[in-house]
PARO-877052 format. One record per residue: x, y, z of N, C-alpha, C in turn. Coordinates in pm, whole numbers. Layout:
<rs>
+--------+--------+--------+--------+--------+--------+--------+--------+--------+
!    n_X !    n_Y !    n_Z !   ca_X !   ca_Y !   ca_Z !    c_X !    c_Y !    c_Z !
+--------+--------+--------+--------+--------+--------+--------+--------+--------+
!      X !      Y !      Z !      X !      Y !      Z !      X !      Y !      Z !
...
+--------+--------+--------+--------+--------+--------+--------+--------+--------+
</rs>
This chain:
<rs>
+--------+--------+--------+--------+--------+--------+--------+--------+--------+
!    n_X !    n_Y !    n_Z !   ca_X !   ca_Y !   ca_Z !    c_X !    c_Y !    c_Z !
+--------+--------+--------+--------+--------+--------+--------+--------+--------+
!    -72 !  -1581 !   1786 !      1 !  -1469 !   1842 !    -92 !  -1347 !   1843 !
!    -87 !  -1272 !   1950 !   -167 !  -1151 !   1961 !    -99 !  -1036 !   1888 !
!   -181 !   -953 !   1826 !   -127 !   -841 !   1750 !   -212 !   -717 !   1775 !
!   -144 !   -605 !   1798 !   -211 !   -476 !   1810 !   -209 !   -414 !   1671 !
!   -327 !   -384 !   1618 !   -335 !   -332 !   1481 !   -457 !   -243 !   1463 !
!   -471 !   -189 !   1342 !   -581 !    -99 !   1311 !   -697 !   -177 !   1249 !
!   -819 !   -138 !   1284 !   -940 !   -193 !   1222 !  -1021 !    -74 !   1172 !
!  -1044 !    -69 !   1042 !  -1113 !     46 !    984 !  -1262 !     43 !   1017 !
!  -1313 !    159 !   1060 !  -1456 !    170 !   1088 !  -1516 !    292 !   1020 !
!  -1439 !    367 !    946 !  -1487 !    489 !    882 !  -1570 !    463 !    758 !
!  -1631 !    571 !    709 !  -1710 !    564 !    587 !  -1619 !    575 !    465 !
!  -1680 !    567 !    347 !  -1605 !    586 !    223 !  -1541 !    723 !    224 !
!  -1417 !    729 !    184 !  -1340 !    853 !    172 !  -1321 !    925 !    305 !
!  -1362 !    863 !    416 !  -1344 !    922 !    548 !  -1288 !    816 !    642 !
!  -1159 !    787 !    631 !  -1103 !    680 !    713 !  -1102 !    714 !    861 !
!  -1133 !    615 !    941 !  -1127 !    625 !   1086 !  -1098 !    484 !   1136 !
!  -1006 !    472 !   1228 !   -960 !    341 !   1270 !   -973 !    323 !   1421 !
!  -1001 !    198 !   1460 !   -990 !    157 !   1599 !   -857 !     88 !   1617 !
!   -795 !    110 !   1729 !   -674 !     36 !   1763 !   -721 !    -81 !   1849 !
!   -701 !   -202 !   1797 !   -754 !   -321 !   1862 !   -644 !   -423 !   1884 !
!   -671 !   -516 !   1975 !   -584 !   -632 !   1991 !   -665 !   -755 !   1957 !
!   -607 !   -839 !   1873 !   -675 !   -961 !   1832 !   -572 !  -1063 !   1788 !
!   -619 !  -1184 !   1760 !   -531 !  -1287 !   1709 !   -483 !  -1247 !   1570 !
!   -359 !  -1276 !   1540 !   -302 !  -1236 !   1412 !   -374 !  -1303 !   1295 !
!   -415 !  -1427 !   1311 !   -480 !  -1501 !   1203 !   -624 !  -1457 !   1181 !
!   -682 !  -1389 !   1276 !   -822 !  -1349 !   1267 !   -837 !  -1226 !   1178 !
!   -954 !  -1213 !   1117 !   -985 !  -1101 !   1030 !   -980 !   -970 !   1110 !
!   -928 !   -864 !   1049 !   -918 !   -736 !   1120 !  -1055 !   -677 !   1150 !
!  -1155 !   -714 !   1071 !  -1289 !   -662 !   1094 !  -1370 !   -752 !   1187 !
!  -1311 !   -863 !   1227 !  -1380 !   -957 !   1314 !  -1375 !   -912 !   1459 !
!  -1408 !  -1005 !   1545 !  -1414 !   -976 !   1687 !  -1274 !   -954 !   1744 !
!  -1258 !   -848 !   1820 !  -1130 !   -816 !   1882 !  -1138 !   -847 !   2031 !
!  -1024 !   -876 !   2090 !  -1021 !   -902 !   2234 !  -1052 !   -775 !   2313 !
!   -995 !   -663 !   2265 !  -1014 !   -537 !   2337 !   -989 !   -421 !   2242 !
!  -1063 !   -313 !   2262 !  -1040 !   -191 !   2186 !   -948 !   -103 !   2270 !
!   -833 !    -70 !   2213 !   -731 !      4 !   2288 !   -728 !    153 !   2256 !
!   -806 !    195 !   2160 !   -808 !    337 !   2126 !   -862 !    360 !   1987 !
!   -839 !    482 !   1936 !   -885 !    516 !   1802 !   -784 !    610 !   1737 !
!   -792 !    618 !   1603 !   -698 !    700 !   1526 !   -770 !    758 !   1406 !
!   -763 !    890 !   1392 !   -820 !    959 !   1277 !   -705 !   1013 !   1194 !
!   -674 !    950 !   1079 !   -559 !    993 !   1000 !   -576 !   1129 !    934 !
!   -698 !   1175 !    917 !   -719 !   1305 !    853 !   -682 !   1419 !    948 !
!   -723 !   1410 !   1072 !   -692 !   1516 !   1169 !   -572 !   1479 !   1257 !
!   -517 !   1359 !   1236 !   -402 !   1308 !   1313 !   -434 !   1298 !   1463 !
!   -561 !   1282 !   1496 !   -603 !   1271 !   1635 !   -595 !   1125 !   1679 !
!   -531 !   1102 !   1794 !   -522 !    967 !   1848 !   -570 !    967 !   1993 !
!   -646 !    865 !   2026 !   -687 !    840 !   2164 !   -644 !    698 !   2196 !
!   -543 !    686 !   2282 !   -487 !    554 !   2312 !   -489 !    532 !   2463 !
!   -534 !    412 !   2504 !   -530 !    373 !   2644 !   -388 !    323 !   2674 !
!   -304 !    412 !   2725 !   -162 !    382 !   2741 !   -137 !    263 !   2833 !
!   -208 !    258 !   2944 !   -185 !    150 !   3041 !   -219 !     13 !   2981 !
!   -329 !      7 !   2905 !   -369 !   -121 !   2846 !   -272 !   -164 !   2736 !
!   -222 !    -68 !   2659 !   -124 !   -100 !   2554 !      2 !   -155 !   2618 !
!     49 !    -90 !   2724 !    170 !   -137 !   2793 !    148 !   -276 !   2852 !
!     27 !   -301 !   2905 !     -4 !   -431 !   2961 !      6 !   -539 !   2853 !
!    -59 !   -516 !   2738 !    -59 !   -617 !   2632 !     81 !   -637 !   2573 !
!    159 !   -531 !   2566 !    297 !   -546 !   2518 !    379 !   -630 !   2616 !
!    352 !   -613 !   2746 !    424 !   -693 !   2846 !    381 !   -840 !   2840 !
!    261 !   -866 !   2789 !    212 !  -1003 !   2775 !    263 !  -1070 !   2647 !
!    338 !   -996 !   2565 !    398 !  -1055 !   2445 !    327 !  -1021 !   2315 !
!    235 !   -927 !   2318 !    165 !   -889 !   2195 !    261 !   -813 !   2103 !
!    246 !   -835 !   1973 !    327 !   -765 !   1872 !    245 !   -648 !   1817 !
!    313 !   -553 !   1756 !    243 !   -440 !   1695 !    263 !   -442 !   1544 !
!    166 !   -388 !   1472 !    185 !   -370 !   1328 !    280 !   -252 !   1310 !
!    332 !   -235 !   1189 !    429 !   -129 !   1164 !    368 !      9 !   1188 !
!    245 !     30 !   1144 !    180 !    159 !   1161 !    154 !    189 !   1308 !
!    106 !     90 !   1381 !     80 !    109 !   1524 !    211 !    134 !   1598 !
!    316 !     64 !   1561 !    447 !     85 !   1624 !    488 !    231 !   1610 !
!    473 !    287 !   1490 !    510 !    427 !   1467 !    418 !    523 !   1542 !
!    289 !    490 !   1552 !    196 !    574 !   1629 !    233 !    575 !   1777 !
!    270 !    459 !   1830 !    306 !    451 !   1971 !    434 !    529 !   2000 !
!    527 !    529 !   1905 !    649 !    609 !   1922 !    616 !    757 !   1918 !
!    528 !    799 !   1826 !    489 !    940 !   1817 !    421 !    989 !   1944 !
!    346 !    902 !   2010 !    273 !    938 !   2132 !    353 !    909 !   2259 !
!    481 !    876 !   2245 !    572 !    852 !   2358 !    524 !    740 !   2450 !
!    461 !    638 !   2394 !    419 !    523 !   2473 !    531 !    421 !   2477 !
!    599 !    403 !   2365 !    716 !    317 !   2361 !    833 !    395 !   2302 !
!    953 !    344 !   2322 !   1072 !    409 !   2268 !   1135 !    318 !   2165 !
!   1205 !    377 !   2072 !   1274 !    301 !   1970 !   1271 !    373 !   1837 !
!   1321 !    305 !   1735 !   1323 !    363 !   1602 !   1192 !    330 !   1531 !
!   1153 !    419 !   1442 !   1034 !    394 !   1362 !   1063 !    285 !   1259 !
!    958 !    214 !   1221 !    968 !    106 !   1123 !    922 !    161 !    988 !
!    991 !    121 !    882 !    951 !    163 !    747 !    820 !     95 !    710 !
!    722 !    174 !    670 !    591 !    122 !    632 !    575 !    138 !    482 !
!    545 !     27 !    414 !    520 !     34 !    270 !    372 !     17 !    246 !
!    319 !    101 !    160 !    178 !     93 !    125 !    164 !     19 !     -6 !
!     64 !    -62 !    -17 !     45 !   -148 !   -133 !     29 !    -69 !   -262 !
!    -47 !     39 !   -259 !    -70 !    118 !   -380 !     61 !    178 !   -431 !
!    144 !    228 !   -340 !    271 !    287 !   -381 !    363 !    181 !   -441 !
!    360 !     62 !   -387 !    446 !    -46 !   -438 !    402 !    -86 !   -579 !
!    272 !    -90 !   -604 !    223 !   -126 !   -737 !    258 !    -19 !   -839 !
!    250 !    108 !   -800 !    283 !    217 !   -892 !    430 !    216 !   -929 !
!    515 !    181 !   -837 !    660 !    185 !   -861 !    702 !     78 !   -961 !
!    641 !    -37 !   -960 !    682 !   -147 !  -1048 !    665 !   -114 !  -1197 !
!    551 !    -64 !  -1244 !    540 !    -32 !  -1387 !    637 !     77 !  -1431 !
!    662 !    176 !  -1347 !    755 !    283 !  -1381 !    896 !    227 !  -1399 !
!    934 !    132 !  -1315 !   1066 !     72 !  -1326 !   1077 !     -8 !  -1456 !
!    970 !    -79 !  -1493 !    972 !   -156 !  -1618 !    989 !    -64 !  -1738 !
!    913 !     46 !  -1740 !    921 !    140 !  -1851 !   1060 !    201 !  -1861 !
!   1119 !    233 !  -1750 !   1254 !    291 !  -1750 !   1355 !    190 !  -1802 !
!   1338 !     64 !  -1765 !   1431 !    -40 !  -1809 !   1419 !    -62 !  -1960 !
!   1297 !    -61 !  -2012 !   1276 !    -81 !  -2155 !   1334 !     35 !  -2235 !
!   1313 !    156 !  -2187 !   1364 !    274 !  -2257 !   1516 !    276 !  -2255 !
!   1573 !    234 !  -2145 !   1718 !    235 !  -2133 !   1784 !    129 !  -2220 !
!   1715 !     20 !  -2250 !   1777 !    -89 !  -2326 !   1778 !    -61 !  -2476 !
!   1682 !     16 !  -2529 !   1677 !     47 !  -2672 !   1714 !    193 !  -2694 !
!   1804 !    217 !  -2785 !   1831 !    356 !  -2820 !   1709 !    417 !  -2889 !
!   1693 !    546 !  -2876 !   1576 !    613 !  -2931 !   1570 !    602 !  -3084 !
!   1682 !    612 !  -3151 !   1683 !    605 !  -3297 !   1636 !    468 !  -3345 !
!   1680 !    363 !  -3279 !   1640 !    228 !  -3317 !   1490 !    208 !  -3293 !
!   1439 !    265 !  -3186 !   1297 !    252 !  -3155 !   1213 !    324 !  -3261 !
!   1258 !    442 !  -3305 !   1184 !    517 !  -3407 !   1186 !    443 !  -3540 !
!   1301 !    385 !  -3576 !   1312 !    310 !  -3701 !   1219 !    190 !  -3699 !
!   1212 !    124 !  -3586 !   1124 !      8 !  -3571 !    978 !     48 !  -3587 !
!    943 !    164 !  -3533 !    807 !    214 !  -3542 !    770 !    245 !  -3687 !
!    864 !    305 !  -3760 !    840 !    337 !  -3902 !    820 !    210 !  -3983 !
!    897 !    106 !  -3954 !    883 !    -21 !  -4025 !    745 !    -82 !  -4003 !
!    695 !    -75 !  -3881 !    564 !   -131 !  -3850 !    454 !    -57 !  -3925 !
!    463 !     76 !  -3932 !    360 !    152 !  -4003 !    366 !    124 !  -4153 !
!    486 !    108 !  -4207 !    501 !     76 !  -4350 !    441 !    -61 !  -4380 !
!    463 !   -158 !  -4292 !    410 !   -292 !  -4312 !    257 !   -291 !  -4306 !
!    200 !   -214 !  -4215 !     54 !   -209 !  -4204 !     -7 !   -143 !  -4326 !
!     61 !    -42 !  -4384 !     11 !     22 !  -4506 !     12 !    -76 !  -4623 !
!    117 !   -156 !  -4632 !    127 !   -255 !  -4739 !     14 !   -357 !  -4729 !
!    -20 !   -398 !  -4608 !   -127 !   -495 !  -4589 !   -261 !   -438 !  -4632 !
!   -286 !   -312 !  -4598 !   -414 !   -251 !  -4635 !   -424 !   -231 !  -4786 !
!   -312 !   -200 !  -4852 !   -313 !   -185 !  -4998 !   -332 !   -319 !  -5067 !
!   -279 !   -426 !  -5009 !   -290 !   -559 !  -5068 !   -432 !   -615 !  -5056 !
!   -505 !   -577 !  -4953 !   -641 !   -626 !  -4931 !   -740 !   -510 !  -4942 !
!   -779 !   -469 !  -5061 !   -870 !   -355 !  -5075 !  -1012 !   -387 !  -5027 !
!  -1048 !   -513 !  -5019 !  -1182 !   -549 !  -4973 !  -1202 !   -517 !  -4825 !
!  -1095 !   -520 !  -4747 !  -1105 !   -493 !  -4603 !  -1099 !   -344 !  -4572 !
!  -1079 !   -259 !  -4669 !  -1062 !   -115 !  -4645 !  -1191 !    -36 !  -4651 !
!  -1304 !    -99 !  -4656 !  -1432 !    -27 !  -4666 !  -1461 !     55 !  -4548 !
+--------+--------+--------+--------+--------+--------+--------+--------+--------+
</rs>
């Protein structure tokens, strides 16, 4: 299946993308059938070949979520925007949810008492083994 998507060509810390059409299974950095434009996310500048994009869409090409939203912003296609999730944001959200769930399950007083018990046990171990305390 053909897909219109972004292929990064920018330097480190300076993202710049080409809007390309290629096979979905093919690597995004590999050979593309056609370059349909470019996108600079820092300056929000887009250069899109509208006629070629419309042609490929009429041939049955699909768009990635980001490209779909870019095409809507540039009035090339009509419709609702698609929710785009970024991998880094998804990874950050998971640990925060775990921490909140753990804190919510134990009352604070019980957690503090448990902490005191652990420190008392570690002190007893160090007193019992004076050879390891050097």
